[in-house]
ZAVOPA-630265 format. One line per 4 residues: their letters; for each residue z, y, x of C-alpha. Coordinates in pm, 1 decimal, padded with zeros to 6 digits. Each point is the difference from the previous one (the first is absolute). Layout:
# ZAVOPA-630265
A> Z:Y:X; ...
//
This chain:
# ZAVOPA-630265
MIGA> 09270.5:10402.9:09448.5; 00200.4:00141.1:00264.5; 00117.7:00271.4:-00204.7; 00092.5:-00213.4:-00281.7
YQKT> 00187.0:-00247.4:00250.1; 00201.9:00306.7:00133.0; 00093.4:00106.7:-00354.1; 00122.0:-00358.7:-00064.5
VSAL> 00208.0:-00017.0:00320.3; 00148.9:00360.7:-00076.6; 00079.2:-00109.6:-00359.3; 00175.1:-00334.2:00139.8
LDRR> 00189.2:00218.9:00240.1; 00122.9:00236.2:-00263.0; 00105.6:-00263.4:-00232.2; 00157.0:-00269.8:00211.3
GAGN> 00333.9:-00156.6:-00077.5; 00194.5:-00306.3:00027.0; -00191.9:-00188.0:-00273.6; -00362.4:00061.9:00148.6
VDLA> 00052.4:00011.3:00372.1; -00149.8:-00331.8:00045.5; -00299.7:00078.0:-00217.6; -00101.6:00331.0:00188.0
PEIA> -00150.8:-00186.1:00318.2; -00186.0:-00252.8:-00211.1; -00189.2:00314.1:-00186.3; -00042.9:00180.8:00313.9
GVPE> -00158.3:-00313.0:00174.1; -00263.5:-00048.3:-00281.1; -00284.7:00179.2:00162.6; 00045.0:-00236.4:00306.0
HNRG> -00192.1:-00261.7:-00230.1; -00307.9:00211.6:-00015.8; -00225.6:-00182.0:00246.5; -00364.5:00001.0:00093.4
FGHV> -00291.9:00244.9:-00084.0; -00241.6:00043.1:-00293.6; -00023.1:-00320.4:-00230.8; 00263.9:-00155.7:00221.4
KEPH> 00260.4:00265.3:-00079.3; -00038.3:00042.2:-00357.9; 00161.3:-00305.4:-00120.9; 00302.9:00067.7:00214.5
QHKA> 00023.4:00334.3:-00140.4; -00000.6:-00107.1:-00346.0; 00277.8:-00266.9:00094.2; 00197.6:00292.7:00183.0
RAQL> -00029.8:00215.6:-00302.5; 00124.5:-00267.5:-00250.7; 00291.0:-00077.7:00222.2; 00084.8:00399.0:00053.6
ARLL> 00014.7:00009.9:-00380.3; 00205.0:-00299.2:-00046.0; 00246.0:00111.6:00290.2; -00005.2:00356.9:-00137.0
KEWL> 00096.9:-00117.6:-00356.7; 00299.7:-00164.4:00151.9; 00108.5:00269.8:00194.0; 00004.9:00241.5:-00310.6
RIVR> 00179.6:-00273.7:-00177.7; 00271.0:-00001.0:00234.9; -00005.7:00396.9:00068.4; 00061.1:00045.7:-00390.1
GM> 00286.6:-00224.1:00012.3; 00179.8:00159.1:00248.3
//
């Protein structure tokens, strides 16, 4: 998961612009919501993945419109 996070942040930095600069910290902060261990952590991971997918979709919409 660390490698995926690093790739995501790198992509954010490479494609940042005036239209998406506010969205970057929100995307980068998604992993902060992964709390707990084992069965406690699992629902948090599912929620975080869904949030990340939604935010990245918005990011791509903005980037393509630039």
